[in-house]
N, CA, C and O of each residue as an XYZ file, in Angstrom:
932
protein
N       0.843     -1.200      0.000
C       0.000      0.000      0.000
C       0.878      1.250      0.000
O       1.760      1.404      0.845
N       0.624      2.136     -0.958
C       1.386      3.368     -1.024
C       0.980      4.300      0.112
O      -0.201      4.424      0.436
N       1.973      4.953      0.712
C       1.699      5.845      1.835
C       2.060      7.281      1.449
O       3.012      7.523      0.707
N       1.290      8.205      1.963
C       1.443      9.609      1.610
C       1.752     10.423      2.862
O       0.930     11.210      3.330
N       2.953     10.217      3.391
C       3.329     10.887      4.632
C       3.371     12.401      4.456
O       2.863     13.138      5.301
N       3.978     12.871      3.356
C       4.151     14.310      3.171
C       2.808     15.021      3.072
O       2.593     16.045      3.721
N       1.902     14.472      2.255
C       0.622     15.147      2.024
C      -0.151     15.312      3.328
O      -0.614     16.407      3.647
N      -0.288     14.224      4.075
C      -1.096     14.287      5.293
C      -0.418     15.105      6.385
O      -1.093     15.701      7.224
N       0.913     15.137      6.380
C       1.611     15.972      7.364
C       1.552     17.449      6.973
O       1.583     18.323      7.840
N       1.466     17.728      5.673
C       1.427     19.113      5.211
C       0.057     19.743      5.375
O      -0.059     20.967      5.441
N      -0.974     18.926      5.440
C      -2.335     19.453      5.546
C      -2.661     19.837      6.989
O      -2.299     19.115      7.917
N      -3.342     20.972      7.185
C      -3.761     21.344      8.550
C      -4.823     20.383      9.057
O      -5.607     19.847      8.274
N      -4.850     20.168     10.350
C      -5.807     19.246     10.928
C      -7.239     19.749     10.848
O      -7.491     20.954     10.870
N      -8.164     18.818     10.756
C      -9.593     19.139     10.795
C     -10.091     18.828     12.197
O     -10.015     17.682     12.639
N     -10.593     19.820     12.892
C     -10.921     19.649     14.304
C     -12.334     19.113     14.504
O     -12.535     17.901     14.590
N     -13.292     19.996     14.578
C     -14.646     19.541     14.881
C     -15.627     20.017     13.814
O     -15.341     20.931     13.041
N     -16.761     19.387     13.796
C     -17.819     19.713     12.851
C     -18.216     21.188     12.966
O     -18.398     21.718     14.062
N     -18.345     21.831     11.804
C     -18.754     23.230     11.657
C     -17.646     24.220     11.987
O     -17.902     25.424     12.030
N     -16.408     23.745     12.222
C     -15.285     24.671     12.329
C     -15.022     25.309     10.965
O     -15.388     24.733      9.940
N     -14.395     26.486     10.933
C     -14.015     27.077      9.640
C     -13.037     26.147      8.913
O     -12.128     25.609      9.545
N     -13.202     25.948      7.612
C     -12.269     25.084      6.869
C     -10.866     25.676      6.877
O     -10.705     26.855      6.561
N      -9.841     24.891      7.232
C      -8.489     25.418      7.352
C      -7.730     25.501      6.032
O      -6.623     26.039      5.995
N      -8.297     24.985      4.958
C      -7.620     25.017      3.663
C      -8.672     25.023      2.568
O      -9.754     24.459      2.734
N      -8.357     25.659      1.454
C      -9.285     25.699      0.337
C      -9.323     24.389     -0.426
O      -8.362     23.621     -0.401
N     -10.408     24.139     -1.091
C     -10.545     22.895     -1.852
C      -9.574     22.851     -3.032
O      -8.979     21.808     -3.303
N      -9.410     23.962     -3.727
C      -8.488     23.993     -4.854
C      -7.048     23.802     -4.390
O      -6.253     23.151     -5.066
N      -6.718     24.370     -3.237
C      -5.367     24.206     -2.696
C      -5.113     22.746     -2.333
O      -4.025     22.225     -2.574
N      -6.108     22.092     -1.756
C      -5.972     20.673     -1.431
C      -5.721     19.865     -2.694
O      -4.811     19.038     -2.733
N      -6.521     20.099     -3.723
C      -6.365     19.359     -4.970
C      -4.995     19.605     -5.585
O      -4.366     18.676     -6.091
N      -4.534     20.837     -5.546
C      -3.208     21.159     -6.097
C      -2.108     20.445     -5.333
O      -1.183     19.903     -5.939
N      -2.198     20.437     -4.003
C      -1.179     19.778     -3.178
C      -1.120     18.289     -3.486
O      -0.042     17.725     -3.671
N      -2.285     17.662     -3.541
C      -2.336     16.219     -3.803
C      -1.805     15.908     -5.197
O      -1.054     14.950     -5.376
N      -2.186     16.703     -6.172
C      -1.751     16.468     -7.550
C      -0.251     16.666     -7.707
O       0.431     15.827     -8.296
N       0.264     17.774     -7.181
C       1.681     18.087     -7.321
C       2.572     17.132     -6.536
O       3.751     16.972     -6.854
N       2.000     16.491     -5.500
C       2.778     15.566     -4.672
C       2.630     14.110     -5.122
O       3.111     13.193     -4.455
N       1.968     13.913     -6.248
C       1.795     12.552     -6.739
C       0.819     11.727     -5.917
O       0.927     10.502     -5.860
N      -0.128     12.393     -5.285
C      -1.103     11.701     -4.454
C      -2.289     11.189     -5.258
O      -2.290     11.272     -6.486
N      -3.297     10.662     -4.572
C      -4.469     10.084     -5.238
C      -5.416     11.166     -5.757
O      -6.521     11.340     -5.242
N      -4.972     11.881     -6.773
C      -5.738     13.026     -7.268
C      -7.082     12.611     -7.865
O      -8.049     13.369     -7.789
N      -7.154     11.414     -8.459
C      -8.435     10.960     -9.022
C      -9.495     10.846     -7.936
O     -10.650     11.216     -8.146
N      -9.100     10.334     -6.780
C     -10.039     10.177     -5.668
C     -10.473     11.544     -5.146
O     -11.656     11.776     -4.897
N      -9.513     12.441     -4.984
C      -9.816     13.777     -4.465
C     -10.699     14.549     -5.444
O     -11.655     15.206     -5.031
N     -10.388     14.473     -6.733
C     -11.203     15.160     -7.742
C     -12.631     14.610     -7.757
O     -13.596     15.369     -7.848
N     -12.755     13.296     -7.667
C     -14.086     12.683     -7.685
C     -14.930     13.175     -6.520
O     -16.122     13.440     -6.680
N     -14.322     13.296     -5.357
C     -15.044     13.768     -4.180
C     -15.373     15.257     -4.283
O     -16.503     15.658     -4.006
N     -14.408     16.074     -4.676
C     -14.636     17.512     -4.759
C     -15.687     17.864     -5.802
O     -16.361     18.888     -5.688
N     -15.827     17.023     -6.812
C     -16.852     17.254     -7.818
C     -18.251     17.216     -7.191
O     -19.166     17.894     -7.659
N     -18.404     16.432     -6.148
C     -19.688     16.362     -5.428
C     -20.089     17.744     -4.923
O     -21.233     18.164     -5.099
N     -19.155     18.449     -4.299
C     -19.469     19.770     -3.757
C     -19.729     20.760     -4.887
O     -20.577     21.642     -4.750
N     -19.012     20.625     -6.000
C     -19.268     21.491     -7.150
C     -20.692     21.304     -7.665
O     -21.372     22.278     -7.984
N     -21.139     20.060     -7.745
C     -22.481     19.776     -8.243
C     -23.557     20.255     -7.266
O     -24.627     20.702     -7.677
N     -23.259     20.155     -5.969
C     -24.186     20.684     -4.962
C     -24.375     22.183     -5.177
O     -25.497     22.687     -5.120
N     -23.279     22.891     -5.422
C     -23.367     24.331     -5.640
C     -24.115     24.655     -6.934
O     -24.924     25.583     -6.973
N     -23.845     23.895     -7.977
C     -24.539     24.112     -9.249
C     -26.039     23.904     -9.082
O     -26.840     24.677     -9.607
N     -26.415     22.867     -8.354
C     -27.822     22.593     -8.112
C     -28.458     23.725     -7.312
O     -29.611     24.085     -7.549
N     -27.705     24.288     -6.363
C     -28.211     25.400     -5.561
C     -28.429     26.639     -6.423
O     -29.381     27.389     -6.204
N     -27.556     26.856     -7.396
C     -27.735     27.978     -8.323
C     -29.013     27.794     -9.124
O     -29.803     28.728     -9.257
N     -29.221     26.594     -9.658
C     -30.407     26.311    -10.456
C     -31.688     26.456     -9.633
O     -32.732     26.842    -10.158
N     -31.595     26.142     -8.344
C     -32.770     26.233     -7.467
C     -32.977     27.637     -6.919
O     -33.966     27.893     -6.232
N     -32.056     28.550     -7.215
C     -32.176     29.915     -6.718
C     -31.778     30.073     -5.268
O     -32.116     31.074     -4.637
N     -31.048     29.078     -4.720
C     -30.642     29.138     -3.314
C     -29.400     30.002     -3.118
O     -29.207     30.574     -2.045
N     -28.571     30.097     -4.132
C     -27.388     30.954     -4.052
C     -27.234     31.728     -5.356
O     -27.745     31.326     -6.402
N     -26.534     32.826     -5.272
C     -26.229     33.602     -6.469
C     -25.059     32.954     -7.206
O     -24.166     32.400     -6.564
N     -25.044     33.011     -8.528
C     -23.966     32.376     -9.297
C     -22.566     32.830     -8.891
O     -21.622     32.042     -8.927
N     -22.430     34.098     -8.505
C     -21.094     34.596     -8.155
C     -20.608     34.083     -6.799
O     -19.469     34.342     -6.413
N     -21.462     33.357     -6.073
C     -21.057     32.805     -4.791
C     -20.488     31.388     -4.914
O     -20.064     30.805     -3.916
N     -20.474     30.837     -6.118
C     -19.955     29.481     -6.296
C     -18.431     29.464     -6.147
O     -17.747     30.440     -6.455
N     -17.926     28.335     -5.670
C     -16.483     28.176     -5.453
C     -16.073     26.766     -5.891
O     -15.728     25.933     -5.053
N     -16.110     26.497     -7.200
C     -15.831     25.136     -7.666
C     -14.347     24.792     -7.594
O     -13.478     25.661     -7.667
N     -14.089     23.498     -7.449
C     -12.705     23.013     -7.420
C     -12.381     22.177     -8.649
O     -11.223     22.087     -9.054
N     -13.402     21.563     -9.244
C     -13.193     20.680    -10.399
C     -13.890     21.239    -11.637
O     -13.284     21.328    -12.704
N     -15.139     21.607    -11.500
C     -15.845     22.237    -12.611
C     -15.268     23.628    -12.879
O     -14.637     24.227    -12.008
N     -15.488     24.125    -14.077
C     -15.128     25.506    -14.347
C     -16.142     26.421    -13.673
O     -17.211     25.976    -13.256
N     -15.804     27.678    -13.570
C     -16.708     28.635    -12.945
C     -18.032     28.708    -13.707
O     -19.097     28.788    -13.094
N     -17.971     28.681    -15.022
C     -19.195     28.762    -15.833
C     -20.034     27.497    -15.702
O     -21.263     27.568    -15.714
N     -19.388     26.346    -15.577
C     -20.145     25.112    -15.372
C     -20.848     25.124    -14.016
O     -21.997     24.696    -13.901
N     -20.155     25.614    -12.998
C     -20.753     25.684    -11.662
C     -21.906     26.669    -11.619
O     -22.831     26.510    -10.822
N     -21.860     27.677    -12.464
C     -22.929     28.671    -12.522
C     -24.058     28.232    -13.449
O     -25.036     28.958    -13.627
N     -23.924     27.032    -14.046
C     -24.912     26.505    -14.987
C     -24.989     27.341    -16.255
O     -26.026     27.373    -16.917
N     -23.885     28.025    -16.601
C     -23.816     28.806    -17.832
C     -23.191     28.014    -18.973
O     -23.198     28.456    -20.122
N     -22.650     26.840    -18.650
C     -21.956     26.022    -19.643
C     -22.252     24.557    -19.350
O     -22.376     24.185    -18.183
N     -22.371     23.704    -20.389
C     -22.680     22.293    -20.165
C     -21.649     21.596    -19.275
O     -20.473     21.959    -19.249
N     -22.122     20.597    -18.557
C     -21.245     19.788    -17.717
C     -20.402     18.857    -18.573
O     -20.698     18.678    -19.754
N     -19.351     18.256    -18.003
C     -18.564     17.268    -18.743
C     -19.456     16.149    -19.275
O     -20.470     15.807    -18.665
N     -19.070     15.585    -20.414
C     -19.903     14.603    -21.103
C     -20.269     13.420    -20.226
O     -21.391     12.919    -20.309
N     -19.343     12.960    -19.384
C     -19.629     11.762    -18.592
C     -20.738     11.984    -17.563
O     -21.305     11.022    -17.045
N     -21.045     13.230    -17.269
C     -22.117     13.528    -16.321
C     -23.480     13.663    -16.990
O     -24.508     13.542    -16.323
N     -23.502     13.910    -18.285
C     -24.777     14.145    -18.957
C     -25.097     13.084    -20.005
O     -26.182     13.102    -20.587
N     -24.175     12.166    -20.253
C     -24.443     11.110    -21.227
C     -25.375     10.066    -20.621
O     -25.489      9.953    -19.400
N     -26.032      9.315    -21.481
C     -26.972      8.302    -21.026
C     -26.251      6.981    -20.802
O     -25.414      6.576    -21.609
N     -26.582      6.310    -19.696
C     -26.053      4.976    -19.434
C     -26.819      3.961    -20.264
O     -27.954      4.209    -20.669
N     -26.203      2.833    -20.512
C     -26.816      1.812    -21.355
C     -28.103      1.246    -20.755
O     -28.947      0.709    -21.472
N     -28.247      1.375    -19.402
C     -29.452      0.860    -18.776
C     -30.526      1.928    -18.614
O     -31.510      1.723    -17.903
N     -30.339      3.055    -19.266
C     -31.301      4.164    -19.136
C     -32.712      3.727    -19.492
O     -33.668      4.086    -18.804
N     -32.850      2.942    -20.580
C     -34.179      2.554    -21.026
C     -34.881      1.630    -20.040
O     -36.096      1.446    -20.111
N     -34.110      1.045    -19.114
C     -34.688      0.118    -18.163
C     -35.116      0.803    -16.872
O     -35.736      0.176    -16.012
N     -34.797      2.055    -16.735
C     -35.135      2.783    -15.516
C     -36.359      3.658    -15.763
O     -36.598      4.076    -16.896
N     -37.137      3.942    -14.719
C     -38.315      4.794    -14.900
C     -37.925      6.222    -15.247
O     -36.821      6.670    -14.939
N     -38.826      6.917    -15.879
C     -38.562      8.307    -16.238
C     -38.272      9.123    -14.992
O     -38.955      8.988    -13.976
N     -37.270      9.960    -15.074
C     -36.892     10.772    -13.922
C     -37.790     12.005    -13.837
O     -38.029     12.680    -14.838
N     -38.271     12.282    -12.661
C     -39.142     13.419    -12.464
C     -38.383     14.651    -11.984
O     -38.940     15.749    -11.957
N     -37.133     14.482    -11.611
C     -36.300     15.595    -11.173
C     -35.152     15.730    -12.173
O     -34.434     14.765    -12.433
N     -34.985     16.914    -12.724
C     -34.074     17.111    -13.851
C     -32.630     16.735    -13.543
O     -31.912     16.252    -14.419
N     -32.204     16.954    -12.310
C     -30.798     16.702    -11.977
C     -30.515     15.258    -11.576
O     -29.352     14.893    -11.402
N     -31.538     14.432    -11.427
C     -31.308     13.047    -11.001
C     -30.407     12.260    -11.949
O     -29.534     11.533    -11.474
N     -30.580     12.369    -13.280
C     -29.662     11.639    -14.166
C     -28.205     12.052    -13.993
O     -27.303     11.226    -14.130
N     -27.976     13.318    -13.695
C     -26.607     13.789    -13.462
C     -26.029     13.129    -12.223
O     -24.881     12.684    -12.223
N     -26.832     13.070    -11.165
C     -26.344     12.444     -9.929
C     -26.115     10.948    -10.122
O     -25.157     10.388     -9.591
N     -26.995     10.309    -10.880
C     -26.791      8.889    -11.147
C     -25.461      8.673    -11.879
O     -24.677      7.798    -11.512
N     -25.220      9.477    -12.912
C     -23.962      9.367    -13.644
C     -22.767      9.667    -12.748
O     -21.726      9.015    -12.835
N     -22.936     10.663    -11.890
C     -21.844     11.019    -10.984
C     -21.491      9.858    -10.064
O     -20.319      9.501     -9.947
N     -22.470      9.271     -9.417
C     -22.181      8.195     -8.474
C     -21.600      6.962     -9.177
O     -20.757      6.272     -8.605
N     -22.034      6.684    -10.386
C     -21.422      5.586    -11.133
C     -19.974      5.914    -11.487
O     -19.106      5.042    -11.448
N     -19.724      7.153    -11.825
C     -18.355      7.591    -12.122
C     -17.447      7.405    -10.908
O     -16.338      6.885    -11.029
N     -17.924      7.829     -9.744
C     -17.110      7.710     -8.534
C     -16.911      6.243     -8.161
O     -15.840      5.859     -7.693
N     -17.932      5.435     -8.366
C     -17.801      4.004     -8.088
C     -16.724      3.380     -8.963
O     -15.973      2.520     -8.503
N     -16.643      3.803    -10.217
C     -15.601      3.292    -11.112
C     -14.212      3.755    -10.661
O     -13.249      2.990    -10.716
N     -14.118      5.005    -10.218
C     -12.846      5.517     -9.697
C     -12.422      4.697     -8.479
O     -11.241      4.392     -8.312
N     -13.382      4.345     -7.637
C     -13.080      3.531     -6.456
C     -12.527      2.172     -6.855
O     -11.566      1.691     -6.256
N     -13.130      1.552     -7.864
C     -12.668      0.236     -8.308
C     -11.273      0.314     -8.916
O     -10.416     -0.518     -8.620
N     -11.047      1.307     -9.761
C      -9.743      1.463    -10.419
C      -8.640      1.679     -9.391
O      -7.533      1.162     -9.542
N      -8.945      2.444     -8.342
C      -7.944      2.779     -7.320
C      -7.975      1.831     -6.122
O      -7.239      2.032     -5.156
N      -8.815      0.805     -6.177
C      -8.944     -0.155     -5.071
C      -9.188      0.570     -3.745
O      -8.586      0.250     -2.720
N     -10.083      1.550     -3.797
C     -10.353      2.390     -2.629
C     -11.597      1.902     -1.889
O     -12.723      2.142     -2.326
N     -11.387      1.226     -0.783
C     -12.521      0.794      0.044
C     -13.291      1.997      0.577
O     -14.520      1.986      0.648
N     -12.548      3.031      0.948
C     -13.208      4.222      1.478
C     -14.149      4.835      0.462
O     -15.303      5.124      0.779
N     -13.667      5.040     -0.763
C     -14.479      5.717     -1.768
C     -15.719      4.900     -2.118
O     -16.791      5.460     -2.342
N     -15.575      3.589     -2.164
C     -16.739      2.745     -2.443
C     -17.749      2.834     -1.298
O     -18.955      2.900     -1.534
N     -17.258      2.834     -0.073
C     -18.133      2.977      1.084
C     -18.835      4.334      1.053
O     -20.017      4.435      1.380
N     -18.104      5.368      0.660
C     -18.671      6.716      0.587
C     -19.823      6.749     -0.410
O     -20.874      7.324     -0.130
N     -19.627      6.135     -1.568
C     -20.689      6.084     -2.579
C     -21.907      5.348     -2.037
O     -23.035      5.824     -2.168
N     -21.679      4.197     -1.434
C     -22.794      3.391     -0.920
C     -23.575      4.149      0.146
O     -24.804      4.083      0.187
N     -22.866      4.865      1.003
C     -23.536      5.629      2.057
C     -24.323      6.797      1.469
O     -25.485      6.999      1.820
N     -23.702      7.562      0.584
C     -24.362      8.735      0.021
C     -25.580      8.349     -0.817
O     -26.630      8.983     -0.716
N     -25.443      7.325     -1.633
C     -26.571      6.879     -2.448
C     -27.692      6.352     -1.560
O     -28.863      6.672     -1.764
N     -27.319      5.543     -0.574
C     -28.328      4.987      0.324
C     -29.058      6.051      1.107
O     -30.279      5.991      1.249
N     -28.322      7.033      1.623
C     -28.945      8.112      2.388
C     -29.849      8.953      1.501
O     -30.963      9.300      1.891
N     -29.377      9.273      0.329
C     -30.172     10.071     -0.612
C     -31.495      9.374     -0.925
O     -32.553     10.002     -0.913
N     -31.426      8.080     -1.202
C     -32.635      7.345     -1.561
C     -33.558      7.116     -0.369
O     -34.780      7.087     -0.518
N     -32.973      6.954      0.806
C     -33.789      6.804      2.013
C     -34.600      8.078      2.267
O     -35.769      8.010      2.645
N     -33.978      9.229      2.058
C     -34.689     10.501      2.220
C     -35.758     10.663      1.145
O     -36.852     11.157      1.418
N     -35.436     10.246     -0.078
C     -36.402     10.354     -1.168
C     -37.635      9.498     -0.889
O     -38.757      9.894     -1.204
N     -37.424      8.331     -0.300
C     -38.553      7.452      0.022
C     -39.473      8.104      1.050
O     -40.695      8.079      0.905
N     -38.876      8.688      2.092
C     -39.683      9.339      3.128
C     -40.512     10.477      2.533
O     -41.700     10.609      2.827
N     -39.877     11.295      1.698
C     -40.587     12.431      1.099
C     -41.709     11.950      0.182
O     -42.812     12.497      0.196
N     -41.416     10.924     -0.613
C     -42.425     10.408     -1.540
C     -43.619      9.832     -0.791
O     -44.766     10.085     -1.158
N     -43.356      9.067      0.247
C     -44.443      8.474      1.030
C     -45.300      9.566      1.674
O     -46.527      9.471      1.709
N     -44.624     10.615      2.188
C     -45.361     11.712      2.822
C     -46.281     12.413      1.827
O     -47.334     12.928      2.204
N     -45.881     12.431      0.556
C     -46.677     13.076     -0.488
C     -47.577     12.085     -1.223
O     -48.243     12.432     -2.199
N     -47.580     10.835     -0.729
C     -48.392      9.765     -1.321
C     -48.022      9.530     -2.789
O     -48.886      9.392     -3.654
N     -46.711      9.489     -3.040
C     -46.191      9.244     -4.373
C     -45.437      7.924     -4.409
O     -45.018      7.415     -3.370
N     -45.266      7.377     -5.585
C     -44.460      6.177     -5.761
C     -42.996      6.569     -5.628
O     -42.526      7.402     -6.403
N     -42.263      6.009     -4.687
C     -40.866      6.403     -4.491
C     -39.942      5.998     -5.635
O     -38.903      6.627     -5.836
N     -40.301      4.961     -6.386
C     -39.378      4.384     -7.362
C     -38.800      5.389     -8.360
O     -37.592      5.360     -8.594
N     -39.602      6.276     -8.961
C     -39.025      7.224     -9.923
C     -38.018      8.188     -9.315
O     -37.259      8.829    -10.043
N     -37.999      8.299     -8.007
C     -37.113      9.257     -7.349
C     -35.818      8.615     -6.845
O     -34.969      9.297     -6.270
N     -35.668      7.317     -7.059
C     -34.453      6.635     -6.628
C     -33.305      6.928     -7.598
O     -33.489      6.890     -8.815
N     -32.140      7.216     -7.062
C     -30.960      7.500     -7.873
C     -29.927      6.391     -7.666
O     -29.428      6.191     -6.558
N     -29.617      5.682     -8.737
C     -28.605      4.613     -8.718
C     -28.798      3.631     -7.566
O     -27.845      3.367     -6.834
N     -29.997      3.082     -7.381
C     -30.220      2.151     -6.267
C     -29.349      0.904     -6.352
O     -29.106      0.240     -5.344
N     -28.875      0.584     -7.566
C     -28.005     -0.575     -7.736
C     -26.660     -0.408     -7.036
O     -25.921     -1.379     -6.875
N     -26.340      0.808     -6.621
C     -25.080      1.071     -5.916
C     -25.256      1.053     -4.398
O     -24.278      1.202     -3.666
N     -26.469      0.876     -3.922
C     -26.714      0.883     -2.475
C     -26.132     -0.363     -1.808
O     -25.971     -1.409     -2.436
N     -25.825     -0.223     -0.538
C     -25.393     -1.348      0.288
C     -26.517     -1.634      1.285
O     -26.734     -0.848      2.207
N     -27.235     -2.752      1.113
C     -28.362     -3.041      2.000
C     -27.952     -3.242      3.454
O     -28.800     -3.256      4.346
N     -26.651     -3.397      3.692
C     -26.188     -3.593      5.059
C     -26.073     -2.318      5.863
O     -25.861     -2.368      7.074
N     -26.211     -1.165      5.205
C     -26.119      0.121      5.904
C     -27.513      0.549      6.357
O     -28.432      0.658      5.546
N     -27.657      0.786      7.638
C     -28.949      1.209      8.179
C     -28.979      2.724      8.376
O     -28.032      3.318      8.891
N     -30.071      3.325      7.960
C     -30.240      4.770      8.112
C     -31.366      5.101      9.099
O     -31.795      6.250      9.202
N     -31.827      4.102      9.805
C     -32.997      4.265     10.675
C     -32.806      5.372     11.703
O     -33.675      6.230     11.855
N     -31.687      5.364     12.407
C     -31.455      6.372     13.448
C     -31.292      7.766     12.858
O     -31.793      8.747     13.407
N     -30.583      7.844     11.729
C     -30.382      9.141     11.081
C     -31.716      9.719     10.643
O     -31.987     10.903     10.847
N     -32.547      8.883     10.040
C     -33.841      9.352      9.546
C     -34.757      9.770     10.690
O     -35.532     10.717     10.554
N     -34.670      9.070     11.811
C     -35.484      9.436     12.965
C     -35.094     10.815     13.476
O     -35.958     11.638     13.780
N     -33.782     11.069     13.571
C     -33.312     12.386     14.018
C     -33.669     13.465     13.002
O     -34.040     14.579     13.371
N     -33.553     13.123     11.717
C     -33.859     14.085     10.649
C     -35.341     14.454     10.681
O     -35.701     15.625     10.565
N     -36.182     13.455     10.838
C     -37.629     13.688     10.882
C     -38.011     14.538     12.096
O     -38.933     15.350     12.023
N     -37.300     14.348     13.208
C     -37.623     15.068     14.425
C     -36.971     16.434     14.553
O     -37.169     17.120     15.555
N     -36.190     16.841     13.549
C     -35.512     18.138     13.608
C     -36.525     19.272     13.626
O     -37.572     19.188     12.984
N     -36.210     20.333     14.363
C     -37.165     21.431     14.566
C     -37.267     22.378     13.374
O     -38.246     23.114     13.254
N     -36.273     22.370     12.496
C     -36.311     23.250     11.325
C     -35.374     22.698     10.253
O     -34.585     21.798     10.539
N     -35.443     23.218      9.019
C     -34.617     22.690      7.930
C     -33.109     22.752      8.198
O     -32.365     21.858      7.796
N     -32.667     23.811      8.879
C     -31.246     23.922      9.169
C     -30.797     22.807     10.113
O     -29.742     22.206      9.912
N     -31.600     22.533     11.141
C     -31.293     21.453     12.072
C     -31.312     20.108     11.350
O     -30.498     19.231     11.637
N     -32.241     19.954     10.416
C     -32.325     18.713      9.658
C     -31.070     18.513      8.809
O     -30.549     17.402      8.717
N     -30.592     19.584      8.196
C     -29.359     19.515      7.414
C     -28.177     19.161      8.304
O     -27.301     18.389      7.916
N     -28.164     19.733      9.499
C     -27.084     19.444     10.438
C     -27.088     17.973     10.855
O     -26.026     17.367     11.003
N     -28.269     17.399     11.043
C     -28.373     15.976     11.397
C     -27.676     15.124     10.340
O     -26.903     14.224     10.668
N     -27.955     15.413      9.080
C     -27.382     14.621      7.989
C     -25.871     14.794      7.905
O     -25.140     13.816      7.745
N     -25.403     16.031      8.012
C     -23.965     16.263      7.875
C     -23.182     15.778      9.094
O     -22.025     15.379      8.960
N     -23.783     15.805     10.262
C     -23.110     15.227     11.430
C     -22.971     13.712     11.277
O     -21.960     13.128     11.664
N     -23.997     13.090     10.708
C     -23.926     11.645     10.461
C     -22.816     11.334      9.469
O     -22.075     10.365      9.639
N     -22.704     12.151      8.440
C     -21.625     11.983      7.466
C     -20.268     12.159      8.155
O     -19.361     11.348      7.969
N     -20.140     13.208      8.939
C     -18.882     13.514      9.632
C     -18.464     12.358     10.540
O     -17.305     11.944     10.533
N     -19.395     11.850     11.306
C     -19.081     10.767     12.239
C     -18.662      9.500     11.506
O     -17.777      8.780     11.969
N     -19.281      9.226     10.381
C     -18.900      8.039      9.607
C     -17.500      8.191      9.030
O     -16.732      7.230      8.992
N     -17.171      9.391      8.583
C     -15.848      9.642      8.003
C     -14.741      9.517      9.038
O     -13.613      9.160      8.698
N     -15.047      9.803     10.282
C     -14.037      9.786     11.338
C     -13.373      8.423     11.482
O     -12.203      8.345     11.856
N     -14.089      7.365     11.194
C     -13.515      6.027     11.349
C     -12.330      5.816     10.414
O     -11.429      5.036     10.724
N     -12.323      6.501      9.277
C     -11.207      6.352      8.350
C     -10.015      7.201      8.768
O      -8.874      6.835      8.484
N     -10.251      8.314      9.429
C      -9.152      9.169      9.876
C      -8.374      8.535     11.018
O      -7.214      8.889     11.229
N      -8.964      7.623     11.752
C      -8.315      7.062     12.929
C      -7.336      5.941     12.600
O      -6.684      5.401     13.494
N      -7.233      5.595     11.334
C      -6.321      4.518     10.971
C      -4.856      4.957     11.048
O      -3.985      4.152     11.376
N      -4.582      6.240     10.746
C      -3.214      6.771     10.722
C      -2.303      5.895      9.872
O      -1.171      5.601     10.256
N      -2.803      5.489      8.729
C      -2.023      4.650      7.830
C      -1.383      5.461      6.711
O      -0.612      4.924      5.915
N      -1.703      6.764      6.646
C      -1.200      7.653      5.596
C      -1.554      7.110      4.220
O      -0.768      7.225      3.279
N      -2.732      6.520      4.105
C      -3.170      5.884      2.865
C      -4.044      6.834      2.052
O      -4.392      7.927      2.498
N      -4.388      6.383      0.840
C      -5.293      7.169      0.004
C      -6.669      7.279      0.646
O      -7.387      8.254      0.423
N      -7.038      6.276      1.446
C      -8.326      6.339      2.124
C      -8.357      7.472      3.142
O      -9.382      8.136      3.298
N      -7.259      7.696      3.824
C      -7.198      8.816      4.775
C      -7.317     10.149      4.061
O      -7.988     11.064      4.537
N      -6.658     10.250      2.909
C      -6.744     11.488      2.135
C      -8.168     11.684      1.623
O      -8.676     12.805      1.593
N      -8.800     10.600      1.226
C     -10.191     10.688      0.797
C     -11.104     11.147      1.914
O     -11.964     12.002      1.706
N     -10.922     10.579      3.111
C     -11.738     10.971      4.260
C     -11.503     12.436      4.618
O     -12.442     13.146      4.979
N     -10.271     12.883      4.520
C      -9.936     14.291      4.780
C     -10.688     15.183      3.793
O     -11.269     16.198      4.176
N     -10.668     14.792      2.523
C     -11.340     15.575      1.487
C     -12.832     15.661      1.741
O     -13.424     16.736      1.641
N     -13.439     14.536      2.069
C     -14.884     14.514      2.310
C     -15.262     15.362      3.519
O     -16.282     16.050      3.505
N     -14.447     15.312      4.557
C     -14.716     16.150      5.726
C     -14.539     17.632      5.394
O     -15.313     18.480      5.837
N     -13.513     17.920      4.613
C     -13.272     19.312      4.241
C     -14.453     19.875      3.453
O     -14.813     21.041      3.617
N     -15.050     19.057      2.605
C     -16.229     19.495      1.856
C     -17.359     19.885      2.795
O     -18.057     20.874      2.568
N     -17.533     19.100      3.850
C     -18.600     19.402      4.816
C     -18.327     20.742      5.484
O     -19.245     21.544      5.658
N     -17.082     20.994      5.859
C     -16.738     22.268      6.495
C     -16.981     23.440      5.554
O     -17.484     24.483      5.972
N     -16.625     23.269      4.286
C     -16.862     24.350      3.324
C     -18.360     24.576      3.111
O     -18.811     25.712      2.966
N     -19.107     23.504      3.094
C     -20.560     23.632      2.939
C     -21.139     24.435      4.097
O     -21.985     25.305      3.888
N     -20.689     24.147      5.320
C     -21.228     24.860      6.475
C     -20.689     26.276      6.572
O     -21.335     27.147      7.155
N     -19.540     26.512      6.020
C     -19.048     27.889      5.944
C     -19.965     28.706      5.042
O     -20.235     29.874      5.321
N     -20.442     28.095      3.961
C     -21.382     28.788      3.083
C     -22.710     29.018      3.788
O     -23.337     30.064      3.623
N     -23.137     28.024      4.582
C     -24.437     28.124      5.246
C     -24.435     29.173      6.359
O     -25.288     30.060      6.385
N     -23.480     29.067      7.270
C     -23.491     29.949      8.441
C     -22.691     31.223      8.239
O     -22.881     32.207      8.953
N     -21.786     31.196      7.253
C     -20.951     32.378      7.041
C     -21.588     33.396      6.114
O     -21.408     34.604      6.273
N     -22.344     32.884      5.133
C     -22.905     33.804      4.148
C     -24.415     33.673      4.035
O     -25.059     34.399      3.279
N     -24.974     32.733      4.800
C     -26.418     32.649      4.823
C     -27.048     31.874      3.684
O     -28.245     32.017      3.437
N     -26.261     31.042      2.971
C     -26.849     30.236      1.919
C     -26.096     28.907      1.824
O     -25.039     28.736      2.433
N     -26.661     27.960      1.044
C     -26.087     26.612      0.937
C     -24.755     26.653      0.200
O     -24.122     25.614      0.012
């Protein structure tokens, strides 16, 4: 197993949930790339935050000039320019899936399949686990919302074939449902993500999985900096 002592020693520590991010996402990607680190894994993860911001622009939750992409171009993050082909192309099983009722769902499906392939190529247990957790959580939330609206949940599922049936979201969903407001509900989800990522940071193996966990945690900190620092997602 290749070890990345320099990269992990050069990066500032991540302390607690909702702390200010100690390093920029682009700086992290540059450090990993220039040091010969697992840049494919880091890019795949950072693209998630770029897509979250792009979706927020389309939904009117943030102004285009507030985007801070690390992988997409500024115009792509602002939805002024098409996304990379692998995010908007159709998968061969498209005809076998129900019609999507949410415009961005096909993009997310393509994204999660892309990251799953990156995980396989790099033999990254962490990245595969991250995909399984994110897809499972996303679909679990979609099911709750659909049932509450008396809708069929199936059309709202994104890449269910990537889910891990062994991961339980029961406790997370209970806390999310009981949250007093949308901000608290968002915090429930991101705290669950943060706590799950912590198990990979405790290995101290200086592996690509540790760098991946660092990247995923850093994304959460940047997301909350946008939420509490500027008042938007």
